[in-house]
C-alpha positions in Angstrom: 12.4 47.5 -2.4 10.5 45.6 0.3 7.2 45.4 2.0 7.0 45.3 5.8 4.1 44.9 8.3 3.9 46.2 11.9 1.2 44.8 14.1 0.2 47.3 16.8 -3.4 46.2 17.0 -4.0 47.5 13.5 -2.2 46.1 10.4 -0.1 48.8 8.8 2.0 48.1 5.7 5.2 49.8 4.9 7.2 49.8 1.7 11.0 50.4 1.4 12.9 51.7 -1.6 16.0 53.8 -2.2 16.8 53.9 1.5 13.3 55.3 2.5 10.5 53.6 4.4 6.9 54.7 3.6 3.6 53.8 5.2 1.0 52.6 2.6 -2.0 53.8 4.5 -2.5 56.9 2.2 -1.8 54.9 -0.9 -4.3 52.2 0.1 -7.0 54.8 0.8 -6.5 56.2 -2.7 -6.7 52.7 -4.2 -9.9 52.1 -2.3 -11.3 55.2 -3.9 -10.2 54.0 -7.3 -7.6 56.7 -7.8 -4.8 54.6 -9.2 -2.9 57.6 -10.7 -2.9 59.5 -7.4 -1.7 56.4 -5.5 1.0 56.0 -8.1 2.1 59.6 -7.7 2.3 59.2 -3.9 4.7 56.3 -4.3 6.8 58.1 -6.9 7.2 61.2 -4.8 7.6 59.4 -1.5 10.2 56.8 -2.7 11.8 58.6 -5.7 10.6 55.9 -8.2 10.0 56.0 -12.0 6.7 55.1 -13.5 7.3 51.4 -14.0 8.7 50.9 -10.5 5.9 52.8 -8.9 3.3 50.8 -10.8 5.0 47.5 -10.0 4.9 48.3 -6.3 1.3 49.4 -6.6 0.3 46.1 -8.4 2.1 44.1 -5.7 0.3 46.0 -3.0 -3.1 45.2 -4.6 -2.1 41.5 -5.0 -1.2 41.3 -1.3 -4.5 42.8 -0.4 -6.2 40.1 -2.3 -7.6 42.3 -5.0 -6.5 40.1 -7.9 -8.5 41.9 -10.6 -7.3 45.3 -9.3 -3.7 44.1 -9.3 -4.1 42.8 -12.9 -5.5 46.2 -14.0 -2.4 47.9 -12.5 0.0 45.5 -14.1 -1.6 45.8 -17.5 -1.1 49.6 -17.3 2.7 49.0 -17.4 4.8 48.4 -20.4 6.9 45.8 -18.6 8.7 44.6 -21.7 9.9 48.1 -22.5 11.1 48.4 -18.9 13.1 45.2 -19.3 14.5 46.5 -22.6 15.8 49.6 -20.8 17.4 47.4 -18.1 19.4 45.3 -20.6 23.2 46.1 -21.0 24.2 47.7 -24.3 25.6 45.4 -27.0 29.1 46.8 -26.7 29.2 45.9 -23.0 28.0 42.4 -23.8 31.0 41.9 -26.2 33.4 43.2 -23.6 31.9 41.1 -20.9 32.2 37.9 -23.0 35.9 38.6 -23.5 37.0 39.8 -20.1 34.5 39.2 -17.4 34.5 36.1 -15.2 31.3 34.1 -15.1 30.7 34.9 -11.4 31.1 38.7 -11.6 27.8 40.6 -11.4 26.6 42.7 -14.3 27.2 46.2 -13.0 25.2 47.8 -15.9 22.0 46.2 -14.7 20.3 47.6 -11.6 19.5 44.4 -9.8 17.0 46.1 -7.5 15.1 47.6 -10.5 15.2 44.3 -12.4 13.9 42.5 -9.3 10.9 44.8 -9.0 10.0 44.6 -12.7 10.4 40.9 -12.9 8.4 40.4 -9.8 5.6 42.4 -11.3 5.5 40.2 -14.4 5.5 37.1 -12.1 2.7 38.5 -10.0 0.8 39.3 -13.2 1.1 35.6 -14.2 -0.1 34.5 -10.7 -3.1 36.9 -11.0 -4.0 35.4 -14.4 -3.6 31.9 -13.0 -6.1 32.7 -10.2 -8.5 34.1 -12.7 -8.3 30.9 -14.7 -6.5 32.4 -17.7 -3.8 29.8 -17.7 -2.4 30.1 -21.2 -1.9 33.8 -20.7 -0.4 33.2 -17.3 2.1 30.8 -18.8 3.1 33.2 -21.5 3.6 36.0 -18.9 5.6 33.6 -16.7 7.8 32.6 -19.7 8.5 36.3 -20.4 10.1 36.5 -16.9 12.5 33.8 -17.8 13.2 35.2 -21.3 13.9 38.6 -19.6 16.3 36.9 -17.2 18.1 35.2 -20.1 18.5 38.6 -21.8 19.7 40.4 -18.6 22.0 37.6 -17.5 23.1 36.2 -20.8 25.9 34.2 -19.2 23.6 32.7 -16.6 22.7 34.0 -13.2 26.0 34.4 -11.2 26.4 32.2 -8.1 27.2 35.1 -5.8 26.3 38.8 -5.3 22.8 38.3 -6.6 19.9 40.2 -5.0 18.0 37.7 -2.9 14.6 39.0 -4.0 15.7 38.7 -7.6 16.8 35.1 -7.1 13.6 34.3 -5.3 11.5 35.7 -8.1 13.5 33.7 -10.8 13.2 30.5 -8.8 9.5 30.9 -8.3 9.0 31.6 -12.0 11.1 28.6 -13.1 9.0 26.4 -10.8 5.6 27.9 -11.8 6.0 27.9 -15.6 5.7 24.1 -16.2 2.8 23.9 -13.7 0.9 26.6 -15.7 1.5 24.7 -19.0 0.2 21.5 -17.3 -2.9 23.2 -15.9 -3.6 24.7 -19.4 -3.3 21.2 -20.9 -0.2 22.0 -23.0 1.9 19.0 -21.9 4.6 19.2 -24.5 5.2 22.9 -23.5 5.3 21.7 -19.8 8.0 19.1 -20.7 10.1 21.7 -22.5 9.7 24.0 -19.5 10.8 21.3 -17.1 13.9 20.5 -19.2 14.7 24.2 -19.5 14.4 24.6 -15.7 16.8 21.7 -15.1 19.3 22.3 -17.9 19.7 26.1 -17.8 21.7 28.1 -15.3 19.0 29.5 -13.0 21.1 29.1 -9.8 18.2 27.2 -8.1 18.6 25.9 -4.6 18.5 22.2 -3.8 14.9 22.2 -2.5 13.5 24.0 -5.5 15.4 21.8 -7.9 14.2 18.7 -6.0 10.5 19.8 -6.3 10.9 20.4 -10.1 12.6 17.0 -10.7 9.9 15.2 -8.8 7.0 16.9 -10.5 8.7 16.3 -13.9 9.2 12.6 -13.1 5.5 12.3 -12.1 4.4 13.9 -15.4 6.6 11.5 -17.4 5.3 8.5 -15.6 1.6 9.3 -15.4 0.9 12.2 -17.8 -0.1 10.0 -20.7 2.0 12.0 -23.2 5.2 10.8 -25.0 7.9 13.3 -24.3 10.5 12.4 -26.9 14.2 12.9 -26.5 15.6 16.3 -25.5 16.6 18.6 -28.3 20.1 18.3 -29.8 20.9 21.8 -28.5 21.0 20.6 -24.9 22.6 17.2 -25.5 26.2 16.9 -24.4 28.7 14.6 -26.2 29.2 11.4 -24.3 26.3 12.0 -21.9 23.4 9.6 -21.4 20.3 10.5 -23.4 17.0 8.9 -22.2 15.2 7.2 -25.1 11.6 7.5 -23.6 9.5 8.8 -20.8 10.3 5.8 -18.5 14.1 6.1 -18.8 14.0 9.9 -18.2 11.7 9.5 -15.2 14.0 6.8 -13.7 17.0 9.0 -14.3 15.3 11.9 -12.4 14.2 9.7 -9.6 17.6 8.1 -9.2 19.2 11.6 -9.0 16.7 12.5 -6.3 17.5 9.3 -4.4 21.2 10.2 -4.6 20.5 13.6 -3.1 18.6 12.0 -0.2 21.4 9.5 0.4 24.0 12.3 0.4 21.9 14.4 2.8 21.4 17.3 0.3 17.6 17.3 0.7 15.0 15.9 3.0 13.7 12.3 2.6 10.5 12.0 0.6 9.0 8.5 0.7 6.9 9.2 -2.4 10.0 9.4 -4.5 10.8 5.8 -3.6 7.2 4.8 -4.4 7.5 6.3 -7.9 10.9 4.7 -8.5 9.5 1.3 -7.4 6.7 1.7 -9.9 9.0 2.8 -12.7 11.6 0.1 -12.2 9.0 -2.6 -11.8 7.5 -1.6 -15.2 10.8 -2.3 -16.9 11.6 -5.4 -14.7 14.7 -3.8 -13.3 14.1 -5.0 -9.7 17.8 -5.7 -9.1 18.4 -1.9 -9.6 15.5 -1.2 -7.2 17.1 -3.6 -4.6 20.4 -1.6 -4.9 18.6 1.6 -4.2 16.9 0.1 -1.1 20.3 -1.2 0.1 21.8 2.3 -0.2 19.2 4.0 2.0 20.5 4.8 5.4 19.3 2.6 8.4 16.4 4.1 10.2 14.5 5.4 7.2 12.7 2.1 6.8 12.1 -0.5 9.6 14.5 -3.4 9.0 11.6 -5.8 8.5 10.0 -3.6 5.9 13.4 -3.3 4.1 13.8 -7.1 4.2 10.4 -7.6 2.7 10.9 -5.0 0.0 14.3 -6.5 -0.9 12.7 -10.0 -1.0 10.2 -8.8 -3.5 13.0 -7.3 -5.6 15.1 -10.4 -5.6 12.1 -12.6 -6.3 11.2 -10.4 -9.3 14.8 -10.8 -10.5 14.6 -14.6 -10.2 17.0 -14.7 -7.2 14.6 -16.8 -5.1 17.2 -18.1 -2.7 18.2 -14.6 -1.6 14.6 -13.6 -1.4 13.6 -16.6 0.8 16.5 -16.1 3.1 15.4 -12.5 3.8 11.8 -13.7 4.3 13.0 -16.3 6.8 14.6 -13.4 8.8 11.5 -11.2 8.7 9.2 -14.2 9.7 11.4 -15.1 12.7 9.4 -15.4 15.9 11.2 -12.3 17.3 10.3 -10.1 14.2 7.0 -10.4 12.4 6.1 -14.1 12.3 2.5 -13.5 11.2 3.1 -10.9 8.4 0.6 -12.1 5.8 2.3 -10.6 2.7 5.7 -12.0 3.7 4.1 -15.4 4.4 2.4 -15.5 1.0 5.6 -14.5 -0.9 7.6 -17.1 1.0 4.9 -19.7 0.1 4.9 -18.7 -3.5 8.7 -19.0 -3.8 8.6 -22.5 -2.1 5.7 -23.6 -4.4 8.1 -23.3 -7.4 10.7 -25.7 -6.0 9.8 -29.3 -5.1 12.5 -29.4 -2.4 11.1 -26.3 -0.7 7.5 -27.3 -1.1 7.2 -28.8 2.5 8.4 -25.5 3.9 5.9 -23.6 1.7 3.1 -25.7 3.1 3.9 -24.4 6.6 3.9 -20.8 5.4 0.6 -21.2 3.5 -1.0 -22.9 6.5 0.1 -20.0 8.8 -1.4 -17.5 6.3 -4.7 -19.3 6.4 -4.7 -19.4 10.2 -4.0 -15.7 10.5 -6.3 -14.5 7.7 -9.0 -13.2 10.0 -11.1 -10.0 10.4 -10.2 -7.4 7.8 -7.7 -9.8 6.2 -10.1 -12.7 5.7 -10.1 -12.1 2.0 -6.5 -13.3 1.9 -7.6 -16.8 3.0 -8.3 -17.7 -0.6 -4.8 -16.8 -1.6 -3.4 -18.8 1.3 -5.5 -21.8 0.2 -4.2 -21.4 -3.4 -0.6 -21.3 -2.2 -1.3 -24.4 0.0 -2.6 -26.2 -3.0 0.4 -25.3 -5.2 2.9 -26.3 -2.5 1.1 -29.6 -1.9 1.1 -30.4 -5.6 4.8 -29.6 -5.8 5.5 -31.7 -2.7 3.7 -34.6 -4.3 6.2 -34.7 -7.1 9.0 -35.7 -4.8 7.0 -38.0 -2.6 8.8 -41.3 -1.9 5.6 -43.5 -2.1 2.6 -43.8 -4.4 0.3 -43.6 -1.5 1.8 -40.4 -0.2 1.8 -38.9 -3.7 -1.8 -39.7 -4.1 -2.7 -38.2 -0.7 -0.9 -35.0 -1.4 -2.4 -34.6 -4.9 -5.8 -35.1 -3.4 -5.2 -32.5 -0.7 -3.8 -30.1 -3.3 -6.9 -30.3 -5.4 -9.1 -29.9 -2.3 -7.2 -26.7 -1.3 -7.5 -25.2 -4.8 -11.2 -26.1 -4.8 -11.6 -24.3 -1.4 -9.8 -21.3 -2.8 -12.0 -21.0 -5.9 -15.1 -21.4 -3.8 -14.1 -18.2 -2.0 -12.9 -16.4 -5.1 -14.7 -18.0 -8.1 -13.5 -15.5 -10.7 -9.8 -15.6 -9.8 -8.1 -16.2 -13.1 -4.9 -17.6 -11.6 -6.9 -20.2 -9.6 -8.8 -21.2 -12.7 -5.6 -21.6 -14.7 -3.9 -23.6 -11.9 -6.8 -25.9 -11.5 -6.6 -26.5 -15.2 -2.9 -27.4 -14.9 -3.5 -29.7 -11.9 -6.3 -31.6 -13.7 -4.2 -31.9 -16.9 -1.2 -33.3 -15.0 -3.5 -35.9 -13.4 -4.8 -36.7 -17.0 -8.3 -35.6 -16.1 -8.5 -33.9 -19.5 -12.2 -33.1 -19.6 -11.9 -31.1 -16.4 -8.7 -29.5 -17.6 -10.4 -28.6 -20.9 -13.3 -27.0 -19.0 -11.0 -24.8 -16.9 -8.9 -23.9 -19.9 -12.0 -22.6 -21.8 -13.2 -20.8 -18.7 -9.9 -19.1 -18.3 -10.0 -17.8 -21.9 -13.6 -16.7 -21.3 -12.9 -14.8 -18.1 -9.7 -13.1 -19.5 -11.2 -12.5 -22.9 -8.4 -14.4 -24.5 -5.9 -11.6 -23.6 -3.5 -13.9 -21.8 -1.2 -16.1 -23.8 -0.9 -19.0 -21.4 -4.7 -19.7 -21.6 -4.4 -20.4 -25.3 -1.4 -22.6 -24.8 -3.1 -24.7 -22.1 -6.1 -25.2 -24.3 -4.0 -26.3 -27.3 -1.9 -28.7 -25.2 -4.9 -30.2 -23.6 -6.5 -30.8 -27.1 -3.2 -32.3 -28.2 -3.3 -34.7 -25.3 -6.8 -35.7 -26.5 -5.2 -36.4 -29.9 -7.3 -33.5 -31.4 -4.3 -32.0 -33.3 -6.3 -30.2 -36.0 -8.4 -28.4 -33.3 -5.3 -27.6 -31.3 -3.8 -26.0 -34.5 -6.9 -23.9 -35.0 -6.7 -22.7 -31.4 -3.0 -21.9 -31.9 -3.7 -19.9 -35.1 -6.4 -18.0 -33.4 -4.1 -17.2 -30.5 -1.4 -16.0 -32.9 -3.9 -13.7 -34.6 -4.7 -12.2 -31.2 -1.1 -11.8 -30.0 1.5 -9.2 -30.9 4.4 -10.5 -32.9 6.9 -10.2 -30.1 4.9 -12.6 -27.9 4.3 -15.2 -30.6 7.4 -17.2 -29.8 5.8 -19.9 -27.5 2.8 -20.2 -29.8 4.8 -20.7 -33.0 7.0 -23.3 -31.2 3.7 -25.0 -30.2 2.5 -24.9 -33.8 5.7 -26.4 -35.0 5.3 -29.3 -32.6 1.7 -29.8 -33.7 2.9 -30.0 -37.3 5.5 -32.5 -36.3 3.0 -34.7 -34.4 1.0 -34.8 -37.7 4.1 -35.8 -39.6 4.1 -32.5 -41.5 7.8 -32.1 -41.2 8.3 -29.4 -43.9 5.5 -27.3 -42.4 7.2 -27.6 -39.0 10.6 -26.4 -40.5 8.8 -23.5 -42.2 7.3 -22.5 -38.8 10.8 -22.5 -37.3 12.0 -20.3 -40.2 9.3 -17.8 -39.3 10.5 -17.9 -35.7 14.1 -17.1 -36.8 12.8 -14.2 -38.9 11.1 -12.9 -35.8 14.5 -13.1 -33.9 16.2 -11.0 -36.6 13.4 -8.4 -36.5 13.5 -8.4 -32.7 17.2 -7.9 -32.6 16.9 -4.9 -35.0 14.1 -3.4 -32.9 15.5 -3.9 -29.4 19.2 -4.5 -29.9 20.9 -7.3 -28.0 18.4 -9.0 -25.8 18.9 -8.5 -22.0 16.0 -10.4 -20.5 15.9 -12.1 -17.1 15.5 -15.9 -17.5 12.1 -16.1 -16.0 10.7 -13.6 -18.5 12.2 -15.1 -21.7 9.0 -16.6 -22.8 7.6 -13.1 -23.3 9.7 -12.7 -26.4 11.1 -15.0 -29.1 13.8 -17.2 -27.5 16.5 -17.9 -30.1 18.1 -20.8 -28.1 14.8 -22.7 -28.0 14.3 -22.2 -31.8 17.7 -23.7 -32.7 17.3 -26.4 -30.1 13.8 -27.3 -31.4 15.2 -27.4 -35.0 18.0 -29.8 -33.8 15.4 -32.1 -32.3 13.3 -31.9 -35.4 16.2 -32.9 -37.7 17.2 -35.6 -35.2 13.7 -37.1 -35.5 14.2 -37.2 -39.3 17.7 -38.7 -39.0 19.2 -35.6 -40.7 22.2 -35.8 -38.4 24.4 -33.1 -40.2 21.6 -30.5 -40.1 20.8 -31.4 -36.5 24.5 -30.9 -35.6 24.5 -27.4 -37.2 21.4 -26.3 -35.4 22.7 -27.8 -32.1 26.0 -25.8 -32.6 24.0 -22.6 -33.1 22.1 -23.3 -29.8 25.3 -23.9 -27.9 26.7 -20.5 -29.1 23.8 -18.9 -27.2 23.9 -21.1 -24.1 27.1 -23.0 -23.6 26.2 -25.1 -20.6 22.7 -26.4 -21.3 21.4 -29.8 -20.2 18.8 -29.6 -23.0 21.5 -29.3 -25.6 23.5 -32.2 -24.0 20.3 -34.3 -24.1 19.9 -33.6 -27.8 23.6 -34.3 -28.4 23.1 -37.7 -26.7 20.2 -38.5 -29.1 22.4 -37.6 -32.0 25.2 -39.9 -30.8 22.8 -42.7 -30.1 21.2 -42.3 -33.5 24.6 -42.7 -35.1 25.4 -45.8 -33.0 27.9 -44.0 -30.7 26.5 -45.4 -27.5 29.4 -44.5 -25.2 29.4 -40.9 -26.4 25.6 -40.8 -26.0 25.8 -42.0 -22.4 28.5 -39.5 -21.6 26.3 -36.7 -23.0 23.3 -37.9 -21.0 25.4 -38.1 -17.8 26.8 -34.7 -18.3 23.2 -33.3 -18.6 22.3 -35.0 -15.3 25.4 -33.4 -13.7 24.0 -30.0 -14.7 20.4 -30.9 -13.8 20.1 -34.0 -11.6 16.3 -34.1 -11.9 16.1 -33.9 -15.6 13.7 -36.8 -16.4 14.3 -37.2 -20.2 18.0 -38.0 -19.6 17.2 -40.5 -16.9 14.8 -42.2 -19.2 17.2 -42.4 -22.1 20.1 -43.7 -19.9 17.6 -46.3 -18.6 16.6 -47.2 -22.2 20.2 -47.6 -23.3 21.1 -49.8 -20.3 18.0 -51.9 -20.6 19.5 -53.7 -23.5 23.1 -53.9 -22.3 22.9 -57.2 -20.3 21.6 -58.4 -17.0 24.4 -56.9 -15.0 23.3 -53.3 -15.6 19.5 -54.0 -15.4 19.4 -52.9 -11.7 21.0 -49.6 -12.6 18.5 -49.1 -15.4 15.6 -50.0 -13.1 16.8 -47.5 -10.5 17.0 -44.7 -13.0 13.6 -45.4 -14.5 12.0 -45.7 -11.2 13.5 -42.4 -10.1 12.2 -40.8 -13.3 8.7 -42.1 -12.6 8.9 -40.8 -9.1 9.5 -37.3 -10.5 7.1 -37.7 -13.5 4.7 -40.6 -13.1 3.0 -39.8 -16.5 6.2 -40.3 -18.6 5.2 -43.0 -21.0 8.7 -43.7 -22.2 9.8 -44.4 -18.7 7.1 -46.9 -18.3 8.0 -48.5 -21.7 11.7 -48.9 -20.9 10.9 -50.1 -17.4 8.7 -52.8 -19.0 11.7 -53.8 -21.2 13.9 -54.0 -18.0 11.3 -56.3 -16.3 10.9 -58.4 -19.4 14.7 -58.9 -19.8 14.8 -59.7 -16.1 12.1 -62.3 -16.4 9.4 -60.4 -14.6 6.7 -60.9 -17.2 3.7 -59.8 -15.1 5.5 -56.5 -14.1 6.5 -55.9 -17.7 2.9 -56.3 -18.8 1.7 -53.8 -16.3 4.4 -51.3 -17.4 3.6 -51.8 -21.1 -0.1 -51.3 -20.4 0.6 -48.1 -18.5 2.8 -46.8 -21.3 0.0 -47.7 -23.8 -2.6 -45.9 -21.8 -0.4 -42.8 -21.4 0.4 -42.7 -25.1 -3.3 -42.1 -25.7 -3.2 -38.9 -23.6 0.4 -37.8 -24.3 0.6 -34.0 -24.9 3.0 -32.5 -27.4 4.7 -30.6 -24.5 4.7 -30.9 -20.7 1.8 -29.2 -18.9 4.2 -27.9 -16.3 6.1 -25.9 -19.0 3.0 -23.7 -19.4 3.3 -20.7 -17.1 
């Protein structure tokens, strides 16, 4: 049964059913006069239809004419459910069908044309209710379409020999139902409808299925309602069951991406945008990189792909791969002045002292090109320049050059904050810079300002304030700050604060309190393991949760300081089970050996640590300390190691102290006195942990 239109100057509708075409001019005239029964009679007589079929066609005609309320009146005059009941196959036939009929054979007892007309009438009734704002009623009517289809085709809609109009109506109803529930504000019903649409056998085409999957993923990501896992009835043994909204949305979006890659549906850039957001939320940027790599060439410009991949690799801690991609995209024949790429390259370089000089170039290019509508980026460029200069100063070969670079770094950061005075990152970084230069009053001022601006919501601000106070030897105040931060922080983020508290206790010779704090940390580890299962966290994000390795390593150091060698060895063994090749663990092992008088073994451990991390200052210092008392022949080696340690960390008081011993043993009394004086001054401003460890 179909509607047709012929344009011969005047629009004339025709309707076709049972092999007969009929013009609707007379029927429409009777509808205009309000004679619905006469219009129905005309259709029944002209096309040999029963009551429900005629009324269904009449309602469709009114809907197409734009008379929504009239169409609804016609549809409400039909007992559509009774019509569906009559179309269902008898029970005996169902039993026979289950035993002997193939899944793809059509149900001959059901008139597909009649079913198509009745189901379309229910669907149009739902659309009419939607347009009139009666959304819950519309959703219930639309659901009745799908319930009817499930009763008519109890084995699922066959893949072949299905009336096209029937399949079109079913597809439209499947797609409309979750949208109606959403518009009505019934989000859990919408989620159920989406899952039913995707898990039941509706014989949907690829485009329809793609639209449903995308809309469902968008609802899961941004709807603000927790979906919960699918019901047990639809779960298949051995299949992956998403645990939350984010996992289910990612699964749907990755299915869509696979369809695009295989050419089963048209490319939709918004799907990649949603997937980027979802994977970034759970820090799975390596998975996002893999998706980008699988996209066919030509979909994205190669430079855009390189930049996106660089962001992914940088987020995953693979900075070398990210920087190589950025070098390609910033080549003079590509986009050498792309500000975002320049900033990302400068940021990566600012975290590595050996790349800092290259980062200075990128940051300077950013500043030079930040003009016009991009002028606001200049402050970010100045910030990156300051960070790169500060990092470059750490590997400077001369004191004069180091001092110059540090001065320029502070000047650049000052210029950045003048342009963006409320930038929290800038405030924090200025606090770190001043703290590393032992300008503790300025560092304290910026630490407090950072906490004020952020409302105390960011963990690193509290840590900076506590460490600055510890450098001022105000340990009780630092402990008060740490306790306040713990109260404001969720338990899974308390790891760095509790480690800081343990160090504060240790600095005040409250050793048992420090041990008790570490026990609390270990209890958090156990609770975390039960809540999240085995931890799978990228190294650069480990501080967000409780780090078990650092707990056992801290306990080993604590027991070493108390000369409890056996307990220290046990804790060190636990740490090594978690991280076999660790220069920190080797450093602690060296301290254990040295404390027991095993000097050769201690030196071997320190050297092994330096082989793993050549720029690890504590091991250089301790080797220099051991060699400083081993005779005149090895004093040059000790002096070289300690000088190198001070080149990397000029504020290391132990390095100055041992260098003073070297000079004294070598007969350079004036130099020794200078070194001892430097060590004494630094001891007065020695923090309980390195400022550079706060990030």
